[in-house]
C-alpha positions in Angstrom: 0.5 -15.9 10.6 -0.4 -16.7 14.2 2.5 -14.5 15.4 1.3 -11.6 13.3 -2.3 -12.0 14.7 -0.9 -12.0 18.2 1.1 -8.8 17.6 -2.0 -7.1 16.1 -4.2 -8.1 19.1 -1.5 -7.2 21.6 -1.2 -3.7 20.0 -4.9 -3.2 20.1 -5.1 -4.3 23.7 -2.3 -1.9 24.6 -4.1 1.0 23.0 -7.3 0.2 24.9 -5.5 0.2 28.2 -3.8 3.5 27.4 -7.1 5.1 26.5 -6.0 6.0 23.0 -9.1 5.9 20.8 -8.7 4.8 17.2 -11.5 5.3 14.7 -10.7 2.0 13.0 -10.6 0.0 16.2 -9.0 -3.4 16.0 -8.5 -2.9 12.2 -6.2 0.1 12.7 -3.0 -2.1 12.9 -4.0 -3.9 9.6 -4.5 -0.5 8.0 -1.1 0.8 9.2 0.6 -2.4 7.8 -1.2 -2.0 4.5 -0.3 1.6 4.2 3.4 0.8 5.0 3.4 -1.9 2.3 1.8 0.4 -0.2 4.2 3.2 0.5 7.2 0.9 0.0 5.7 -0.4 -3.2 5.0 3.1 -4.6 8.5 4.2 -3.8 10.1 1.4 -5.9 11.6 2.4 -9.2 9.9 1.4 -12.4 12.0 -1.2 -14.3 13.6 0.2 -17.5 11.8 -2.3 -19.7 8.4 -1.3 -18.3 9.2 2.4 -18.8 10.1 1.7 -22.4 6.9 -0.1 -23.0 4.9 2.8 -21.5 6.8 5.2 -23.7 6.0 3.2 -26.8 2.3 3.0 -25.9 2.2 6.8 -25.4 3.7 7.3 -28.9 1.2 5.0 -30.6 -1.9 6.5 -28.9 -1.8 9.9 -30.6 -1.3 8.3 -33.9 -4.4 6.2 -33.4 -6.5 9.3 -32.5 -5.6 11.0 -35.7 -7.2 8.2 -37.8 
């Protein structure tokens, strides 16, 4: 954790020296890491069992609405 914090702070310091403005300021690196993690998570395939369960749920919902 300490290493990650050092990396984040070093990156923010480097941007300040280069004059690159970032609207999120010191939180921009955290935001980039979160976006990267989210993108990786979203691109993962849905497990077959989960897809089957979703399909079963979709089939039962119209039947319940008819009642």
